[in-house]
SEMARLUM-846261 format. One record per residue (C-alpha): residue in one letter; residue number from 1; y, x, z. Coordinates in Angstrom, 1 decimal. Each point is the difference from the previous one (the first is absolute). Layout:
BEGIN
<"A", NUM, <Y, X, Z>>
...
// end
This chain:
BEGIN
<"X", 1, <-45.1, -6.4, 0.6>>
<"X", 2, <1.4, -3.2, 1.2>>
<"X", 3, <-2.9, -2.4, 0.8>>
<"X", 4, <2.2, -3.0, -0.8>>
<"X", 5, <0.3, 1.3, -3.6>>
<"X", 6, <-1.3, -2.6, -2.5>>
<"X", 7, <-1.4, 2.7, -2.4>>
<"X", 8, <-1.8, 3.3, 0.6>>
<"X", 9, <2.0, 3.2, -0.7>>
<"X", 10, <-2.4, 0.9, -2.8>>
<"X", 11, <0.7, -2.6, -2.5>>
<"X", 12, <1.4, -0.6, -3.4>>
<"X", 13, <3.7, -0.6, 0.2>>
<"X", 14, <-0.2, -2.5, -2.7>>
<"X", 15, <-3.1, -2.1, 0.8>>
<"X", 16, <-1.1, 1.0, 3.5>>
<"X", 17, <-3.5, 1.2, -1.3>>
<"X", 18, <-1.6, 2.5, 2.3>>
<"X", 19, <-1.9, 2.0, -2.5>>
<"X", 20, <0.6, 2.0, -3.3>>
<"X", 21, <-2.1, 2.2, -2.3>>
<"X", 22, <0.5, 2.9, -2.4>>
<"X", 23, <0.6, -0.8, -3.6>>
<"X", 24, <-2.8, 1.1, -2.3>>
<"X", 25, <1.1, 1.5, -3.3>>
<"X", 26, <-1.5, 2.0, -2.8>>
<"X", 27, <0.7, 3.7, 0.1>>
<"X", 28, <0.8, 2.0, -3.3>>
<"X", 29, <-3.8, 0.4, -0.5>>
<"X", 30, <-0.5, -3.7, 0.2>>
<"X", 31, <-1.7, 0.1, 3.5>>
<"X", 32, <0.9, -2.8, 2.5>>
<"X", 33, <1.6, 1.6, 3.1>>
<"X", 34, <2.1, -1.1, 2.9>>
<"X", 35, <3.7, 0.7, -0.2>>
<"X", 36, <2.6, 0.4, 2.7>>
<"X", 37, <1.5, -3.3, -0.6>>
<"X", 38, <-1.0, -2.8, 2.5>>
<"X", 39, <-0.5, -3.6, -1.1>>
<"X", 40, <0.5, -2.8, 2.7>>
<"X", 41, <-3.1, -2.1, 0.3>>
<"X", 42, <2.1, -3.1, 0.6>>
<"X", 43, <2.8, 0.0, -2.6>>
<"X", 44, <-1.2, 2.6, -2.5>>
<"X", 45, <3.2, 2.0, 0.0>>
<"X", 46, <-0.2, 3.8, -0.4>>
<"X", 47, <1.5, 2.4, 2.5>>
<"X", 48, <0.5, 3.8, 0.1>>
<"X", 49, <-1.3, 0.4, 3.5>>
<"X", 50, <-0.9, -2.0, 3.2>>
<"X", 51, <3.6, 0.3, 1.3>>
<"X", 52, <1.3, -1.7, -3.0>>
<"X", 53, <-2.7, -2.7, 0.4>>
<"X", 54, <1.2, -0.7, 3.4>>
<"X", 55, <3.7, 0.1, -0.7>>
<"X", 56, <0.1, -1.5, -3.5>>
<"X", 57, <1.8, 3.1, -1.4>>
<"X", 58, <-1.5, 2.3, -2.8>>
<"X", 59, <-1.8, -2.7, -2.1>>
<"X", 60, <-1.6, 1.7, -2.8>>
<"X", 61, <0.9, -1.5, -3.3>>
<"X", 62, <-2.9, 1.5, -2.2>>
<"X", 63, <-3.5, 1.0, 0.5>>
<"X", 64, <-0.2, 3.9, 0.1>>
<"X", 65, <-2.9, 1.9, -1.6>>
<"X", 66, <-2.6, 1.3, 2.4>>
<"X", 67, <0.3, 3.7, 0.9>>
<"X", 68, <3.9, -0.1, -0.4>>
<"X", 69, <2.0, 0.1, 3.2>>
// end
């Protein structure tokens, strides 16, 4: 990594936040569970995986149900 870089490599492509969390949604039984979708802690955009979070590609348009890949 270039030490002169103004942003860390692990950051949101859109807002430069350095953290995210898994989206929590209800499964078919109504139980709240984490999904595979990531939500940026800075801008709230949803991403399919951490590589999409870093690059800005693969923004998830809808909230998937828990337990579904």
